[in-house]
C-alpha positions as CSV (number, residue, x, y, z in Angstrom):
1,M,113.8,4.1,-36.7
2,P,110.3,4.0,-35.7
3,R,107.7,6.4,-37.5
4,H,106.6,9.2,-36.1
5,K,103.0,9.4,-35.8
6,D,100.5,12.2,-35.6
7,V,98.7,13.6,-32.5
8,V,95.1,14.0,-33.3
9,F,93.2,15.9,-30.7
10,I,89.1,14.9,-30.6
11,G,86.6,17.0,-29.3
12,S,88.2,20.3,-27.3
13,A,91.2,18.3,-26.3
14,L,93.7,20.7,-27.7
15,K,91.5,23.5,-26.3
16,D,91.4,22.0,-22.7
17,L,95.5,21.0,-22.7
18,K,96.0,25.0,-23.8
19,S,94.1,26.3,-20.9
20,F,96.9,24.3,-18.6
21,P,99.4,26.1,-16.9
22,L,102.8,26.6,-18.7
23,D,104.7,24.1,-16.5
24,A,101.8,21.4,-17.1
25,R,101.5,22.4,-20.9
26,R,105.2,21.8,-21.7
27,A,105.1,18.7,-19.2
28,A,102.1,17.0,-21.4
29,G,104.0,18.3,-24.6
30,F,107.0,16.4,-23.8
31,Q,105.1,13.2,-22.8
32,L,103.1,13.3,-26.1
33,D,106.2,13.5,-27.8
34,L,107.7,10.7,-26.5
35,L,104.5,8.8,-27.8
36,Q,105.2,10.1,-31.1
37,Q,108.6,8.6,-31.0
38,G,107.1,5.1,-30.1
39,E,108.5,5.9,-26.3
40,E,106.5,5.4,-23.2
41,P,105.6,8.5,-20.9
42,F,107.1,8.9,-17.8
43,D,104.0,8.6,-15.9
44,W,101.1,6.8,-17.5
45,R,98.0,4.1,-16.6
46,P,95.8,1.9,-18.4
47,M,92.2,3.6,-18.1
48,K,89.9,1.0,-18.5
49,T,87.1,2.6,-17.3
50,V,87.2,4.4,-20.6
51,G,87.8,1.8,-22.6
52,R,90.1,-0.7,-24.1
53,G,93.4,0.6,-24.9
54,V,93.0,4.4,-23.3
55,N,95.5,5.3,-21.2
56,E,96.4,8.8,-19.0
57,I,99.2,10.7,-18.9
58,R,99.7,12.0,-15.2
59,I,101.1,15.3,-14.6
60,T,101.9,16.2,-11.3
61,E,103.6,20.4,-11.1
62,E,103.8,22.8,-8.9
63,S,100.1,23.9,-10.2
64,G,98.7,21.4,-9.6
65,A,97.6,17.8,-11.0
66,F,96.3,17.2,-14.7
67,R,95.5,14.5,-17.1
68,V,95.5,13.5,-20.9
69,F,93.7,11.1,-21.9
70,Y,94.9,8.8,-25.1
71,V,94.8,6.0,-27.6
72,V,97.9,4.9,-28.9
73,N,97.4,1.6,-30.2
74,R,95.9,3.0,-33.5
75,P,98.8,2.6,-36.7
76,E,97.2,5.7,-38.1
77,A,98.2,8.1,-34.9
78,I,98.0,9.0,-31.7
79,Y,94.5,10.4,-30.5
80,V,93.8,12.4,-27.8
81,L,90.2,12.1,-26.4
82,H,90.7,14.4,-23.0
83,A,92.7,16.9,-21.2
84,L,91.6,17.9,-17.4
85,H,93.3,19.5,-14.3
86,K,92.5,17.4,-11.7
87,T,90.9,18.1,-8.2
88,T,89.7,15.5,-6.6
89,R,91.7,11.9,-5.7
90,K,89.1,9.7,-8.2
91,T,88.6,10.9,-11.8
92,E,85.2,12.7,-11.8
93,T,82.4,10.7,-13.6
94,R,81.8,13.3,-16.1
95,D,85.2,13.4,-17.5
96,I,85.2,9.1,-17.6
97,E,81.9,9.5,-19.7
98,L,82.9,12.6,-22.0
99,A,86.5,10.3,-22.8
100,R,84.0,7.3,-23.6
101,A,81.9,9.7,-26.2
102,R,84.8,10.7,-27.6
103,L,86.6,7.3,-27.9
104,Q,83.5,6.0,-29.9
105,E,84.3,8.9,-32.4
106,I,87.2,7.4,-33.5
107,N,85.7,3.7,-33.5
């Protein structure tokens, strides 16, 4: 049985995730739970622009599009770097830079 990993939120990532509407918050929580169990989220992709080993969970609900940037390739925990409500097709530069800075905090 795979080990259940803790989720560690960096900076304001937990506060940002809690600001999501209920449907998106529930979806994000479910996807993070899958990661904790060693499974892959339903909709994710690598975020090489942020850094090596960083992925994003993509959530699309009636309330909008949301993203959760995380690092799962560490043995000790899953690190959530950033959570955001996506309002444009392209991820904003400020969101990428914030996630990069938070990645440096755990390196």
